[in-house]
C-alpha positions in Angstrom: 10.2 9.1 -31.8 7.8 7.2 -29.6 6.2 5.1 -32.4 5.1 1.8 -31.0 5.7 2.8 -27.3 2.7 1.7 -25.2 4.0 2.0 -21.6 6.2 4.7 -20.1 7.6 4.5 -16.5 9.1 7.4 -14.7 10.0 8.2 -11.1 10.4 12.0 -10.8 7.8 12.6 -8.2 7.6 10.6 -4.9 4.1 9.1 -5.1 2.0 7.3 -7.7 0.2 8.6 -10.8 -1.2 6.9 -13.9 -2.3 8.6 -17.1 -3.9 7.1 -20.3 -3.0 9.5 -23.1 -2.9 9.0 -26.9 -2.9 5.2 -26.7 -0.1 5.1 -24.1 -0.1 4.3 -20.4 2.2 6.5 -18.3 3.0 5.9 -14.7 5.0 7.8 -12.1 6.2 5.4 -9.5 8.3 6.9 -6.8 6.8 5.6 -3.6 9.6 3.2 -2.5 11.9 5.4 -0.4 12.2 9.2 0.1 9.7 11.6 1.6 6.4 11.5 -0.2 5.6 14.6 -2.3 2.5 16.7 -2.8 1.1 14.8 -5.8 -1.2 17.7 -6.6 1.5 20.3 -7.0 1.1 20.5 -10.7 -2.6 19.7 -11.0 -3.2 23.0 -12.7 -1.3 21.7 -15.8 -3.7 20.3 -18.4 -2.0 16.9 -18.7 -1.8 16.5 -14.9 -5.5 17.1 -14.6 -6.0 14.0 -16.8 -4.7 11.5 -14.2 -6.7 8.2 -14.0 -5.3 7.3 -10.5 -3.0 9.0 -8.1 -1.9 8.9 -4.5 0.9 9.8 -2.1 1.7 6.3 -0.7 4.6 4.0 -0.5 4.2 1.2 -3.1 5.6 -1.3 -5.6 4.5 -1.9 -9.1 4.4 -5.6 -10.2 4.3 -6.1 -14.0 3.6 -9.4 -15.6 4.3 -9.8 -19.3 1.8 -12.0 -21.0 1.4 -12.9 -24.7 -1.2 -10.2 -25.4 0.0 -7.5 -23.0 1.4 -6.3 -19.7 -0.7 -6.7 -16.5 0.3 -4.4 -13.7 -0.7 -4.2 -10.0 0.3 -1.4 -7.7 0.5 -2.6 -4.1 1.0 -0.3 -1.1 3.1 -0.9 2.0 0.2 -2.6 3.8 -0.3 -5.1 1.0 -3.4 -3.4 -0.4 -3.9 -3.2 -4.1 -4.1 0.5 -5.1 -4.4 0.2 -8.9 -4.5 -2.5 -11.7 -4.2 -2.0 -15.4 -3.4 -3.8 -18.6 -1.3 -2.5 -21.5 -2.0 -4.3 -24.7 0.9 -5.4 -26.9 1.0 -5.5 -30.7 -0.8 -3.5 -33.3 
């Protein structure tokens, strides 16, 4: 049961993806080590086609918890910001 879940982090694929689906933010963050994958390998799947942001780059995700939500910044190995998003907390 995912009632109340607003933010899901996974790391199966080596790269970065963000989805906004059914009131949840999903990210795939696997850009810290191994060989970068083809992030478009599954683009033919309906859910994969709904990505908001994606890229095959080495990165880190910095998440700051605030009173009203989570603020996240995705930074690549050169220090460039690749994505930012906010996940609201509460009802």
